[in-house]
C-alpha positions in Angstrom: 98.9 23.4 19.7 95.7 21.3 19.0 95.4 20.3 22.6 95.7 24.0 23.7 92.9 24.8 21.3 90.9 21.9 22.6 91.0 23.3 26.2 89.4 26.5 25.0 86.2 24.5 24.3 85.7 23.7 28.0 82.5 25.2 29.4 82.8 26.9 32.8 80.6 25.3 35.4 79.1 28.6 36.3 77.4 28.7 33.0 75.0 26.1 34.4 74.2 28.4 37.2 73.2 31.0 34.6 70.8 28.6 33.0 69.4 27.5 36.3 68.8 31.1 37.2 66.5 31.4 34.2 64.7 28.1 34.7 64.1 28.8 38.5 63.3 32.5 38.3 59.5 32.9 39.1 59.3 35.8 36.8 60.5 33.8 33.7 57.4 33.9 31.6 58.4 31.1 29.2 58.7 28.7 32.1 55.6 30.0 33.8 53.5 29.4 30.7 54.9 26.0 30.3 54.1 25.0 34.0 50.6 26.5 33.6 49.8 24.1 30.8 51.1 21.1 32.8 49.1 22.1 35.8 45.9 21.8 33.9 46.4 18.0 33.9 47.6 17.6 37.5 50.9 16.7 39.2 53.4 14.6 37.3 52.3 11.6 39.4 48.7 12.2 38.6 49.4 12.7 34.9 51.4 9.4 34.7 48.7 7.5 36.6 46.0 8.7 34.1 48.2 7.7 31.2 49.0 4.3 32.7 45.3 3.5 33.2 44.4 4.8 29.8 46.9 2.6 27.9 45.8 -0.7 29.6 44.2 -3.0 27.0 40.8 -3.2 28.8 40.5 0.5 28.9 41.4 0.8 25.2 38.9 -1.9 24.3 36.1 0.0 26.2 36.8 3.0 24.1 36.7 1.0 20.9 33.4 -0.6 22.0 31.9 2.9 22.7 32.9 4.4 19.3 33.7 1.6 16.8 32.5 -1.7 18.2 33.0 -3.5 14.9 36.7 -3.3 15.5 36.5 -5.5 18.6 36.2 -8.7 16.5 39.4 -7.8 14.6 41.2 -7.1 17.9 39.9 -10.4 19.4 41.2 -12.3 16.2 44.6 -10.6 16.6 44.8 -11.7 20.2 43.8 -15.2 19.3 46.4 -15.5 16.6 49.1 -14.2 18.9 48.1 -16.6 21.7 48.3 -19.7 19.4 51.6 -18.6 18.0 50.3 -18.3 14.4 53.1 -15.9 13.4 56.4 -17.2 12.3 59.1 -17.5 15.1 62.5 -15.8 14.8 64.2 -19.2 14.6 61.8 -20.4 11.9 62.3 -17.2 9.9 66.1 -17.6 10.0 65.8 -21.1 8.8 63.5 -19.9 6.0 66.3 -17.5 4.9 69.4 -19.6 5.6 68.3 -23.2 5.8 69.7 -25.6 8.4 72.9 -23.6 9.0 70.8 -21.0 10.8 70.6 -23.4 13.8 74.3 -23.2 14.5 74.9 -19.5 13.6 75.4 -16.7 16.1 73.5 -13.6 15.2 74.5 -10.0 16.1 71.7 -9.5 18.6 73.6 -6.7 20.4 73.2 -4.7 17.2 69.6 -5.7 16.4 68.0 -3.4 13.9 64.4 -2.4 14.7 62.1 -3.0 11.7 60.0 0.2 11.2 57.2 1.1 8.8 55.6 4.5 8.1 53.0 5.5 7.9 50.3 3.1 9.0 47.4 5.5 8.8 44.4 3.2 9.5 43.8 0.4 12.0 42.3 -2.0 9.3 45.7 -1.9 7.6 47.2 -3.6 10.7 44.7 -6.5 10.4 45.4 -6.8 6.6 49.2 -6.9 7.3 48.8 -9.4 10.0 46.7 -11.7 7.9 49.3 -11.6 5.1 52.1 -12.1 7.6 50.6 -15.3 8.9 49.8 -16.6 5.4 53.2 -15.8 4.0 55.4 -16.4 7.0 56.6 -12.9 7.0 57.3 -10.4 9.9 55.3 -7.6 11.5 57.5 -4.6 12.3 58.6 -3.7 15.8 57.8 -0.1 15.3 54.9 1.8 13.5 54.8 5.5 12.6 51.5 7.3 12.2 50.8 10.6 10.5 47.0 10.7 10.5 45.0 13.6 11.9 44.5 13.0 15.6 40.9 14.5 15.9 39.8 12.5 12.9 41.1 9.2 14.2 39.7 9.9 17.7 36.3 10.6 16.3 36.1 7.4 14.2 37.5 5.1 16.9 40.7 4.3 15.0 43.0 5.9 17.6 42.1 3.4 20.5 41.8 0.5 18.2 45.4 1.1 16.8 46.7 1.6 20.3 45.1 -1.7 21.3 46.7 -3.5 18.4 50.1 -2.3 19.3 49.6 -3.4 22.9 48.6 -6.9 21.6 51.5 -7.3 19.1 54.1 -5.8 21.3 55.3 -3.0 18.9 56.1 0.6 19.7 54.3 3.3 17.8 54.4 7.1 17.2 51.6 9.5 16.6 51.8 12.9 14.9 49.9 15.6 16.7 47.7 18.0 14.9 49.6 21.1 16.0 52.0 21.6 13.2 52.5 24.0 10.3 49.9 22.2 8.1 47.1 22.9 10.6 47.2 26.6 9.8 49.4 27.7 12.7 51.7 29.4 10.2 49.3 31.8 8.4 51.8 32.2 5.5 51.8 28.6 4.5 49.4 26.8 2.2 49.9 23.6 0.2 52.8 22.5 -2.1 52.9 26.0 -3.8 54.3 27.4 -0.5 56.4 24.4 0.5 59.7 26.3 0.7 58.1 28.4 3.4 58.3 25.4 5.7 62.1 25.6 5.7 61.8 28.9 7.6 59.6 27.4 10.4 58.1 23.9 10.1 55.4 24.0 12.5 54.8 25.7 15.9 55.1 29.4 15.7 54.3 31.8 18.5 51.8 30.3 21.0 51.5 27.0 19.1 54.4 25.3 20.9 52.3 25.5 24.1 49.3 24.2 22.1 51.4 21.2 21.0 52.3 20.6 24.7 48.6 20.8 25.7 47.6 18.4 22.8 50.3 15.9 23.8 49.2 15.9 27.4 45.5 15.4 26.4 46.3 12.3 24.3 48.8 11.0 26.9 46.3 11.2 29.7 43.2 10.2 27.7 44.6 7.4 25.5 48.0 6.6 26.9 49.8 7.8 23.8 53.3 8.0 25.1 55.4 8.8 22.0 54.8 11.5 19.3 56.7 13.0 16.4 58.6 16.2 17.2 59.4 18.7 14.4 60.5 21.9 16.1 63.4 22.9 18.4 61.0 24.6 20.7 58.8 21.6 21.2 61.9 19.4 21.5 62.8 21.6 24.5 59.3 21.4 25.9 59.5 17.7 25.8 62.8 17.7 27.6 61.3 20.0 30.3 58.2 17.8 30.7 60.2 14.7 31.2 62.4 16.5 33.6 59.4 17.3 35.7 58.7 13.6 36.0 56.1 13.1 33.2 57.0 9.8 31.4 56.4 10.9 27.8 58.7 10.1 24.9 59.2 11.6 21.5 61.1 11.1 18.2 62.7 13.8 16.2 61.4 14.0 12.7 63.4 13.9 9.5 61.9 17.4 8.9 64.1 18.8 11.7 67.0 18.3 9.3 69.7 16.8 11.4 72.2 16.1 8.6 75.6 16.2 10.1 77.4 15.0 13.3 77.4 18.6 14.7 73.6 18.8 14.5 73.5 15.5 16.2 75.8 16.7 18.9 73.7 19.8 19.5 70.6 17.7 19.8 72.2 15.2 22.2 73.7 18.0 24.3 70.2 19.2 25.0 69.0 15.7 25.8 72.0 15.3 28.3 71.4 18.6 29.9 67.8 17.8 30.8 68.2 14.0 31.4 66.9 12.5 34.5 69.1 11.4 37.3 69.0 7.8 35.9 70.4 9.1 32.6 67.2 8.6 30.6 65.8 11.1 28.2 62.4 11.5 26.5 64.3 11.6 23.1 64.1 7.9 22.1 64.1 8.3 18.4 66.4 10.4 16.3 65.4 10.5 12.7 68.3 11.5 10.5 68.0 13.6 7.3 67.8 11.5 4.1 71.1 13.1 3.0 73.4 11.6 5.7 75.9 8.8 5.0 77.1 6.0 7.2 80.1 7.9 8.4 77.8 10.6 10.0 76.1 7.9 12.0 79.4 6.3 13.0 80.8 9.7 14.2 77.7 10.5 16.1 77.5 7.0 17.6 80.8 7.7 19.3 79.6 10.7 21.4 76.0 9.2 21.7 77.7 6.3 23.7 80.0 8.7 25.6 76.8 10.7 26.7 75.3 7.4 27.9 72.6 7.3 25.3 73.4 4.3 23.2 70.5 2.3 24.6 68.3 5.4 25.0 68.4 7.2 21.7 67.6 5.1 18.6 69.0 6.2 15.3 66.1 6.2 12.8 67.2 6.0 9.2 65.1 6.0 6.1 65.8 2.9 4.0 63.0 3.7 1.6 60.9 6.8 1.0 57.5 7.5 -0.6 58.0 7.4 -4.4 56.6 10.9 -4.9 56.9 14.4 -3.3 59.9 14.0 -1.0 63.2 12.7 -2.5 64.7 12.0 -5.9 64.1 8.4 -6.9 65.4 5.7 -6.9 66.0 5.9 -3.2 67.1 2.7 -1.5 69.6 2.5 1.4 69.4 -1.2 2.4 73.0 -2.0 1.5 74.3 0.9 3.5 72.2 -0.3 6.5 73.7 -3.7 6.2 77.1 -2.3 6.1 76.7 -0.3 9.4 74.4 -2.6 11.3 77.2 -4.8 12.6 79.0 -2.1 14.5 76.5 0.8 15.3 73.9 -0.2 17.8 70.3 0.9 18.3 69.3 1.6 14.7 65.8 1.4 13.3 65.3 0.8 9.6 62.4 3.0 8.5 60.4 2.1 5.4 58.3 5.0 4.1 57.9 3.5 0.6 58.1 0.3 -1.4 61.3 -0.6 -3.1 61.6 1.6 -6.2 61.3 -1.2 -8.7 58.0 -2.2 -7.0 56.7 1.4 -6.9 57.4 1.7 -10.6 54.8 -1.0 -11.3 52.0 0.7 -9.4 49.4 2.8 -11.2 49.5 5.1 -8.2 52.9 5.0 -6.4 53.2 6.2 -2.8 53.0 9.9 -2.2 54.0 11.8 1.0 51.2 14.2 0.4 48.6 11.5 1.1 49.5 11.9 4.8 47.7 15.2 4.9 44.4 14.0 3.3 41.1 13.5 5.1 39.8 10.0 5.2 36.5 11.0 3.6 38.3 12.6 0.7 40.5 9.5 0.2 37.5 7.3 0.0 35.5 9.7 -2.2 38.5 9.9 -4.6 38.5 6.1 -4.8 42.0 5.9 -3.4 41.4 3.7 -0.3 42.6 0.5 -2.0 45.6 2.4 -3.7 46.8 3.6 -0.3 46.4 0.2 1.3 48.5 -1.3 -1.6 51.1 1.5 -1.0 51.2 0.4 2.7 51.6 -3.3 1.9 54.5 -2.3 -0.4 56.2 -0.7 2.5 55.6 -3.9 4.6 57.2 -5.9 1.8 60.2 -3.5 1.8 60.5 -4.0 5.6 60.6 -7.7 5.1 63.2 -7.5 2.4 65.4 -5.6 4.8 64.9 -8.3 7.5 65.8 -10.9 4.9 69.0 -9.0 3.9 70.1 -8.5 7.5 69.5 -12.2 8.2 71.6 -13.3 5.2 74.5 -11.4 6.7 74.1 -12.9 10.2 72.7 -9.6 11.5 69.6 -9.4 13.8 66.4 -7.4 13.8 63.5 -6.4 16.2 60.1 -7.4 14.9 56.8 -7.3 16.8 57.9 -8.8 20.1 54.7 -10.5 21.1 54.2 -12.2 17.7 57.6 -13.4 16.7 59.1 -15.2 19.6 
């Protein structure tokens, strides 16, 4: 009986013809409007060429020189430290944790966990973190998340400086575009007093999905920003379509999308498969789970992620820590769960959005997710610059605690690849 029922789930091939009829119909306005935005920037080949040129280190340094020349010395210092191998090597780090036995151990490199920190709002924080990593023999993450206003960081030179730093250290990074609910696109939403309204539409109502697309293409072609946060099912589809055209963008799905069970994961990955390129790749490279999932959900989803050919393409991004205020009940710490799954589910990143709870408790001002939405001028005027830097360094410490715990168990990690050889 169960196999008879299973056969009822089969999708007729002609359903794909129905979908293609919509996509290829010259009168389909949704597709026409999408293509019109893309055309503003040129052909896919022209768009990719602009992005490739923009993300080259010399081009980024020229932008820094034009807007924030004082950052050049920091970037030159970072290059010099990289070139003289000032950062701890992976082998030396493993010896630091395990002693001499590390030299004869086999680590689970096939299941290496990407070390991820969020959010690194300001370029000077990278330099502070790097200075400490050298002094303390600790690790720089292999992945950085940013949630700072794009126009603000473009204007003060932080955007190209940060991109240059990631180029130098060999870490991936994600920007968060300004087109989202908190930018006023949803006229019914304000601050925390209307937070429940976000559950009914988090960020790109009406024409704002196309504005998000336009904004993405602007930063892609002007600064080479390849990967951004995605918070809306409509803009997820636009990302799939853009990549299908041949534009080499990438995105990660935010925790705010709310993928909290295997069936939500299957729906998301079905879309990715439907619009994958002929080589099997997708622009969906980061899949941020809801904070509420357990290891079993990732294990179940990993099975069909692999069956769809996405095990090496779509990274499961899982919060190990969260900001102490304004997002989850504390204490929130998932490190032990990560260590329990990291030896058999591949391509996971361990995202650290807060310090360890016992560290946060000691801070006069613990980390707060609402800080992501503040203007830099207001942060400085309120006297919170040092507080927010300390919050970030606590996240870096939490990231290193995770690396330590993984290493103790013979598990592997991905740190900044140009620094930790």
